[in-house]
Phi, psi and omega in degrees: 000356175083035177288134184272344179213158178294325180299317179293323177296314179297320178299313181298313182298320181296319179286315182299318182292323178294317179292318180298318179298331178290317189269332183270121180291158178301150181279092175204165180290119179226152176286163177298323180295317180296320178295318179298315179297320178300316182290324177297315178296320179297318180293322178296319178294319179300315180296323179294320182288319184272348181076021180290149178292139182286000000 
């Protein structure tokens, strides 16, 4: 990805992993409905944290 320093890479990974953990459901057998509900809740939390308009 063209990171110029190890520090910038670590900064990116720390933020990316936190966001990814919010949006990606746990790896287990889930119904499509359960996955959909997980993503709706994740998006609502993301909007609350970032202050995005609903």
